[in-house]
N, C-alpha and C positions, 0 to 999 in steps of 0.2 A: 599139192601145189605149194610151192615155197611162199613164205610170207611176202607180201607186196613190198616193193622197194620204196621206202619213204621218200627217196630222192626222185623217183619217177614223176615226170610231169603228167603222165597219163593215168590219173587216178582221181577218184572222188574223195574229197576230204570232209564234205558235209552234205547231208541230205535233209531237205525240208519237204514235208508233206503238207500240201494245202489243206488247212483246217476246214475249209468249206467243202472239201471233197470227201471227207470222211465223216461217218456217223459215229455215235458212241458205240464202241465195239465191246463185245463180251470180253471178259478177262483173258480167256485163252487166245483169242485173235489179237488182242492188244499186246500180250506177251510176245507172240510170234513176230509182230511188227517191230517191237523194240529190239528183239534179238537180231532180226534181219538188218535193221539200221546199224546196230553196233558191229555186227560181223562184216557188213558191207564197208564201213569206214575202216575197219581193221585190215581188210584184205580185198582188193578189187583191181580190176584192169578195165579202164574206160578210156577209149581213144576215139573221139569224134573224127570222122574222115576229114582230111585236109586241115587238121588242127595243128598249130605249132606247139600245143601243150597247155596244160593247166598249171597246177591242179584245179579241179572243178568243184563247184557247188551245184548240186542237182536239186531242182524243185520238181516234185511230181504232183500232178493235178488231173482232175477230170474237168474238161471244159466242153460244153455242148455235146456230151456223150462220147468224147474222145479222150484218149490218154495223152497227156502233155508231159514231155521231158523238157523242162526249161533249164538250159545249161548256162552257167555263169563261171567266170574265173573266180579264183579265191578272193580277188579284190572286188567281187560283185559286179564286174563288167559283163554285160550280156555277151554270150558266146553262141547263141542259137537256140531255136526251139525245134523239137521233133514232135510231130503230132501223128498219132497212130489210131486207127480204128480199133475199137474193142471187139468187133465182130469175131475175128479169129480166136479170141480168147474166151468167148462166152461159154462154150460147152465145157472146156476143161476147167474153167473157174467154178462153174456150177457143180460139176462132178467133184472137184477138189473140196468145196465147202461141204458137200454131202458126206464125203468120206472123213473129213476132219471132224464133223459132228459125231460120226460113229466112233472115231478114234477117241475123242475126248470123253465120250460116254463109256467106251470100253475100258479105258484105263482105271475107271472106278469100280468096274464090276466083272470084267472078263478075265479069262485065264491068260497067262503069258503067251501061249501059242496063238490065241485068238488076237491078242493085241499086236503081236508081231505080224500076223497075216494082214491085218488092217493097215498097219504102218507101212508094209511093203507096197500096198496099193496106193497109199497116200504119197509115198515117195515117187512111185511111178508116174502119178498124175502131175506131181510137182516137176519132175524131170520133163514131162511132155510140155507143160506150160513154159518152162525155161527154154526149151528148144524152139518153141513158137516165137518167143521173144527174141532170141538170137536171130532167127530168120527174118522177123519183121524189122529189126534194126540193121540188117545186112545192107551195106552201102551207105549207112548213116553213122553208125558207131560200132567200133570193134570192141566186143566184150568177151571175156572167157566164160566158161559154163558156170563156174561158181558165182561169178558176178550176176549172171543171168538168173540163177536160182534165187539169190537174195532180192534182186529187183522184182522177180515174179511174186515173191511173198508180199512185197510192198504194193504191187499192182492189185493183188487179191484184197488187201486191206482197203484200197480205194474202191474196188469194184463191189465190196460189201455194201456200200451205199449206192453206188452207181448202177 
């Protein structure tokens, strides 16, 4: 995918994660979250349906057991909230955390071929979660697959506590 057009009004320029929605994460999960935020800001496609454009500031939170996308313009004007049930994500997030734990353990002790096999499974679950997110946002926000992958990583960091 080509780098995001910095002049495009349909992009996220800042991501805030509600501090009340996340617990103290282990260093591996915290690193994944920081990388996902950085990569998301660097390159994304985010187009709320019926929007005249942003750029957007996105606040992610858990509220009453639901995932909240609080969308604002760059000037911090409210642009809308999208609230999604976490139920469709629960199994894939649980499996993703289990395989991530195996992966982080394996990189310290396993052979390269074992690490690669675990990583392939990890990427497969990550792709599955990203596809679920795209489907759940369908009709609300148009995002590309790479943006969905980065957002799914952030959802996992929220779900770690939730």
